[in-house]
C-alpha positions in Angstrom: 17.5 111.0 141.3 14.5 109.1 142.6 14.0 109.1 146.3 14.2 105.3 146.6 17.5 105.3 144.8 18.9 108.1 147.0 17.8 106.3 150.1 19.5 103.1 148.9 22.7 105.0 148.3 22.5 106.5 151.7 21.7 103.1 153.3 24.7 101.5 151.7 26.9 104.5 152.6 27.9 105.0 149.0 27.6 108.8 148.8 31.3 109.2 148.2 30.9 107.0 145.1 28.2 109.1 143.5 29.6 112.5 144.4 32.2 113.6 141.9 35.4 115.1 143.2 35.4 118.9 142.7 39.0 118.8 141.4 41.2 116.1 140.0 44.2 115.8 137.7 43.3 113.6 134.6 47.0 112.8 134.1 47.2 111.2 137.6 44.0 109.2 136.8 45.5 108.0 133.6 48.7 107.0 135.3 46.8 105.1 137.9 44.9 103.0 135.3 48.0 102.6 133.1 49.9 101.1 136.0 47.1 99.0 137.4 47.4 96.5 134.6 49.1 93.2 135.6 52.8 93.2 134.6 53.1 89.4 134.5 50.8 86.6 133.5 49.1 85.2 136.6 50.3 88.0 138.9 47.4 89.8 140.5 48.7 92.9 142.3 45.8 95.0 143.6 47.7 98.3 143.7 49.0 100.8 141.2 52.3 102.8 141.1 51.4 106.5 140.9 53.9 109.4 141.3 56.3 107.3 143.3 53.7 105.7 145.6 51.9 102.4 145.7 48.1 103.0 145.7 46.1 100.0 146.9 42.7 99.3 145.4 41.9 96.0 147.1 38.7 95.3 149.0 40.1 96.8 152.3 41.3 100.0 150.6 37.9 100.5 148.8 36.1 99.8 152.1 38.2 102.3 153.9 37.6 104.9 151.1 33.8 104.3 151.5 34.0 104.8 155.3 34.0 101.0 156.1 30.3 100.7 155.2 30.1 96.9 155.4 31.1 94.8 158.4 30.6 91.1 158.0 30.5 88.5 160.7 32.9 85.6 160.4 31.7 83.3 157.7 29.1 85.8 156.4 29.1 86.6 152.7 28.4 90.0 151.1 25.4 90.5 148.9 27.5 90.1 145.8 28.9 86.8 146.9 25.5 85.5 147.9 24.0 86.5 144.5 27.0 85.0 142.5 26.6 81.7 144.4 22.9 81.4 143.7 21.8 79.0 141.0 20.1 81.9 139.1 23.1 84.2 139.8 25.2 85.9 137.2 25.7 84.7 133.6 29.5 84.8 133.7 29.9 83.8 130.0 27.7 86.8 128.9 29.5 89.2 131.3 32.9 88.0 130.0 31.9 88.5 126.4 30.6 92.0 127.1 33.5 93.3 129.3 36.7 91.5 128.4 39.1 92.5 125.7 38.5 90.1 122.7 40.4 86.9 123.2 40.9 87.5 127.0 39.0 86.3 130.0 38.7 86.9 133.7 41.3 85.5 136.1 40.3 82.1 137.4 40.6 80.5 140.8 42.3 77.1 141.1 38.8 75.5 140.8 38.2 77.3 137.5 35.8 79.9 138.8 36.1 83.4 137.3 37.2 86.2 139.7 
C-alpha cells in the first residue's frame, strides 16, 4: 500500500475496514446477507436476523464498529453528502445501471432522490 493511502486510512480511522478478520464463519456471513434483503416492498429495515439475533447495520452501528470516527456538528454534512449534493457530484443514473439488479433501482425519498 502506498504511504499516502495508508495515512488516509489512518486519518479516517478505517483500519478495521481494511484489516481482514483472522477467523470467520462463511455460513454466518451468508446468513447475514440473505436476511438483510427487504422482506416487503417499501420497508427499509437496516438490520439482519442472524442465529436468533437482530444485527443492525445502520449508520450508528457502522460508526460504532469503526470506533466512532466521525463526529458531526449539528447541521454539518459528511463528505459523502457534500459530494452528492454538489452540481458535479455523482452520476446516479450510471451508478444505478452498474450496481442494481436489472430492472431494479435504488430506494427513493419522497422527493424522488435515490438513497
